[in-house]
N, C-alpha and C positions, 0 to 999 in steps of 0.2 A: 564239328571240324576237328580232325585228328591228323597226326603227322603221316605223310605219304611214304610208303615203303621205297619209292623211287629215289628218295633223298640219299639212300645208301649209294646208289650208282653215281649220283652227282658228286658226292664226297670223294669216291674213289677215282672217278675219271678226271675231274677238274682239279681238285686240291691234292689228291694223292695222299690224304691224311689217314690216320688211324680211324677205324670205324667207330662211330658213336654208339652209345647204349640207349635203348629205348625201354621204358617201363610203363605198364598200365596199372591203375589202382583206383580206389575209391576212398573218400575221406571227408573232412570238414574244412571249409573255408571260413575263416574268422577274422573280423575286424571290428573292434569295439563290441557293441551289443549285437551286431549282425552276424549270423551264422547260416551256412547253407551246406547241405550234403551234395557233393559233386563227384562225378567220374572224371578222371584226368589221365593224361599221358605226360611222361617226362622224357625229354630228349637231352642226353648228357654228352657233352664234349669235354675235352681237357680244358678248354678256355671258357666254359660256361654251361649253364643248363637252362632249358626252356620248359615251361609248363603250358599245357593246352587243356582247356575245359570250357564247358558251357554253363551259363548262370542265368537265373531268372529273378534273383533278388538284388544282385549288385548291378547298379546302373553304371554307365560309362565313367571310368576313372575311380569309382568307389572302392575298387579292389586294390588300388595302389597301397603297397606296404601292408597288405593283409597277410596273415599266417595261414598255413595249411598243414594238416596232419592226416595221415592215412595209412592204408595197408596195400602193398603191391600184390600182384597176382602170384609172384614167387614166394610170398609169405613174409617178406621183409617189411618192416615199418619205415615210414619216412616222415620227416618234418622239414618245413622250409618257410621262406618268406618271399613274396613277390616284390619286385622292384618297381620303379616308375617308368620302365622301358617296356612298352607293350603295344599290341595291335588288337583292336576290338571291332568285330563286324556283327551287328545285331546282338545276339546273345553269346557269340563265340569269342573267346579270349585266348591269345597267345602272348605270354609274358616272360620276361627274363627273371630268373631266380636270384635274388640277392644272396640268399644262403640256402643250402640244402644238405640234409643228411639222410642217407639211405642205409638202413641196417643199424645194429647196435655196435658200440665202440668199446666193448669190454676187453681188457687185457690186450692192448695193442702191442704187437711184436714187430710189425713191418708197415711202413708207410711209403708210398711212392707218389710222385707228381711229375707230370710232363711240363716242361718250360716252353715258353714261346719266345722267339726272337734270338736264340743262340744255338749254334751248330758246331760245337767242338767235335773234331773227328776222332777223338781218342777217349779212353776210359781214365777217369781220375777217381782215386779212392783214398780216404783218410778217416780219422776218427774225430768226433766232436762231442764233448760232454758225455762221454760214455756210449755214444751211438756210432755205429759203423755207417759211413756215408759213401755212396757211389754215385758219380755223375757219369751216366752211360751214354755212349754215342747214339746219335739219332740216325734213322734210315734215310733222312733227307739231307742232301748236300746244301751248302750255303748258296750255290748258284741256282739250284732248283727253288729254294726258298725265296731268293730275291726275285726270280722271274714270276713266281706265283703272286708275290706281294705286289709287283708292278701290274700284272695283268688282272688280278682278281681283288686286290685290296685286302687280301687275307694273309696272315702270318702263319705258316705251318708249324705244327708241333716240333719242338726242338729236343734237346737232350732230356733224358729222364733222370730224375734224382730219386734214389732208393735209400731209405733210412731204416736200419735194423737195430733192435735193442730189446731190452726187457721192460715191459710196462711203460711204453713210450707215452708221454703226455702230449696231446695234440697242440696245446698252446705253445709248448716248446718247439714243436715242429713248425708251427706257423711263424714263430719268431725267427727260427733258423732259415726258413725259405725266404723270408723277407730280407734278411741280411745277405743271403746268397745272391739274390737278385740285385741288391745294391752294389755288391762287389763285381758282379758280372757285367753291369751296364758300361762302366768305363773300359772294361777289358774287351768287350765285343762291339763297342760303339753302337749299341742297340738297347732299346727299352725292354730288357728282358723281364718277363712277367710269369706268374703262375696263378692258377685259379683252383683247380680241383685236386684233391688228394684221394688216393685209394688206400684203404686200411685193411691190413691182413689179406691182401689180394682179392677181396670180395666186396667190401663196403665203400661206397662213394661218399665223400664229404666235400661240399663247396662252402668254404669258410667265408664269413662276411667281412673279414679283414685280410686283404691280400694286396698284391701289387699288380697293376695292369699298365700297359703301355701301347703306344701306336707307332712310334718312330723306330723303324727297322733299318739300320745301316748294314748289319751283318758282317762287319769287318773285324773278325777276331785276329787282328794282325799285330797287336801291340807287344805281345810276348812271343818269344821264339821257341824256347825249350819246354818240353812237358814238365820237367822238374821245376821250372819257374811257375807254371800254373799251379802245381801242387803246393809250393811255398806260398803263393799268393792267397790261396783259399785257406790253408791251415793257419797261417800267421794273420791273415786279414780278418778272419772270423773272430779270433781271439782279441785282436786289437780294437775291433769295433766297439767292444764293451767298455773300453777305457778312454775313448776319444772325447775331446771337448765337443760341445754342441756345434761350434763353428766348423770344426774339421769334419764331423759326421755329415753336416749339411753340405760341405764342400764336395765330398765324394759323391753324394746324391746329385748335386748340381752339375758336376763335371760329367757324370754318367749320362744325364739327360742332355747336356750340351753336345757331347760327342755323338749321341744318337741322332740328334737333330742335324748336326753338321754332316754326318755320314749318310743321312736319309735324303737330303735335298741336293739337287743339282744347281740351285741358285746360289751363286757366290755371295751375293749380298746377304742372304739369310745365314749362310755359313759364318761369315765374318762377324755379323752382328751378334750372333749367339756366342761365338768364341771370345770376342772382345769383352762383352758384358760379363762373362764368367771370369775372365782374367782380371777385369776391373774389380769384381767382387772380392777376389782374393787379396788384392792390394788395399781394399777399403779397410779391412781389419787392422792391417799394419798402420795405415794412416791414422786410424782412430786411436791406436795405442800411443803413437808418437804425439798426437795432439793432446792426449791426456797427460803425457809425461811433461811436455814443454808448455802446456797451456796455449799452444799456438792457435788452435781453432778458435778459442774465445777471443784472442787478440785480433785475429784476422776478421772474424765476424764484426767486431767493433769498428775496425777500420772501414770495412765495406759498408756498414750501416751509415757511418759518418759521410762517406763519399756519396752515397745515394741521396741522402738528405740534402747535401750541397747541390747536387745536380738538379734535384726537384725544385729547389729554391731558385736557382739560376734560370730554369725553364719557365717558372711562373713569372719571374721578373721580365723575361724576354717576351712572354705573351702579353703582358700589360702594355709594353711598348709597341708590340706588333700583333694586335688582336686578330688580324685577318690572315696571318701567315699560314695557319693550318686550320683545316676543318676539324669537327669534333672527333671523327674517326681517327684522324692522324694524331691528334692530341692524345687520345686514349692509347694508341699503339706506342707512341714515344714514352709515355709514362710507364707502360708495361715493360718496355725494353729496359728502362732504367731500373725497375724493380727486379728484373731477372739477372742483373749483372752479378757475376761471381768470379772468383779467382780460379776458375775450373781448369784453365790451361795448365798451369803449373801443378795444381793439385793432382790432376790426372797423371801427368808424367811422373811426378814424385811417387805416387802410389805404386805404379807399375815397376818403376826402377827399384824402389825399396823392397818390393816383393822378390824381385830377382836377386838382389843383394843378400837378403835374409836367407834365401834358400840356396845360396852359393852357386847361382847359375852362371855359366859361361855363355852369355847371350849377346849377339850382335843384332840389335833391333832398334831401328830409328823411331824413338818414341814420339818425336814431333810429327813424323809422317803417320804413325799409328793414330795419333790424336786427330789429325786431319781426316783420315779414313773414318774414324769413329764418328766425328761430328757430321760428316757428309751422309753417312748411313743413317744416323739418328734423325737428321733434319729432313732428308729428302728420300731416303731409302735407296739411294744410288751411290755407286763408287765415284770418287773424283775422276774427272776425265783423264788425268795424267797417269792413272793407275791401270795397267794393262790386265786383262783377264789372267794371263800366265803368272804375273806377279801376285795377283790376288789369290790365286789357287795355291801357289807356293807358300804364301803367308798363312793361309788357312791350315796347311799341313804342319807348318812350324808351330802354330798355336795349339793344334791338336796334340802334338808331341809334348809341349810344355805342360798342358793340363793333365795329360795322362801320367807323366813322370811326377807331377805334384801328388797324385794319388799314391804312387809308389813311395814318395817321401813321407806322406802322412802315415802309411802303414809300415814304414821302415823296412822296405823290401828292396834288395839288390837283385837285378835281373838283366838279362840280355833283351834289349828292346828291338823290335822288328818294325821298320818304317819303310814307306814307299816314297822316294824323293825323285820327282821328275822322271818317273817311270823306272827308276833303278831301286832294287831292293837293298836295304842297308840293315846290318845287324851290329848294333853297338851296345856296349855295356852302359848302364844308366850313368855311371860315373864319368863317362866321356863328355857328357853335357854339363859337367860341373867344373868349377875352377880347380885347377890342379889335378884334373882327372886324366 
């Protein structure tokens, strides 16, 4: 079983993506004490690589996480590892490569990688740690990418990142690409990812530490001016190295949340992910205040005392009325008592304190937000009194709050582009702040 040449026409006609590369070679498949000489083919895309071979020694599944080394027909050496995603028919195996290196990586002067899930229509260039960085436009439009994703479940290749410098270290490149994807996710409302890198325009490397994603919103609508994008990447990449763990996790979380929100047409899923992300931001402030005032310890003590009292009263009631409830009802009532929390006020206080700390000029009904949150968490549905139009507007508002919080973390001032009830709006970030 080898790769069919007709796959080229499928790739071009359906996906419209860049042609993949195919290599043939021979080498050794190794796992523990087991080794076997194999002939193989490699099929390499920007998003991953497949290996195809026949085996007589490795039975079904025994080749998971095996290593292979070999020599290709063009003379290049290759090394790699098979992952646990594979298909096996009789002795024929087609498996995903967890890592793959084709060719030698001596004296690296240029590295490039095609991203997935982002389609900026312009060139962005800057310097980072002595390296020249270019984010080049993609030949695919955002609308084409969205249609392909809907019809085929595939995300087309996006912008290409080109890195040039003297004696580039691939670990530094890997770290840079990881940070770049983290910054791009909230900016494009998409789980931007990378997989393969090309070294010196000839050698392919599939690193085993990379970022991948499935949620594609493709809405690079948050910033308006090209100069703001340049500032976002230049300043953001420098800032990432100094952020607290919570702030770094917040950027990552918000990027994933915005990708989910932009990818789904289900309002319930949009709002659930957005509210949970906002609540997470408020939790850190609530924790700090609880530590300062010892309020959490006091509140827990009061709640514990209250629940003990309720359990005692319930037990006394059952002694006097032994047939009032069956065993299932008794158990449910006791569980309800155990679950009692002061969550209503805590939830609203967390969100309100988050807005106050970040100087937000926000008109948001927190009691209503709490009602929506509870209904979504407990039933997966919106309250009956909340119209779809109102829920959609609320989701757009929460998306804006979360993205501007990323700008706050990175200390970036920018002109923010939003779509509100079908109208495009271009406001400076400070407009959403008190005194702005």
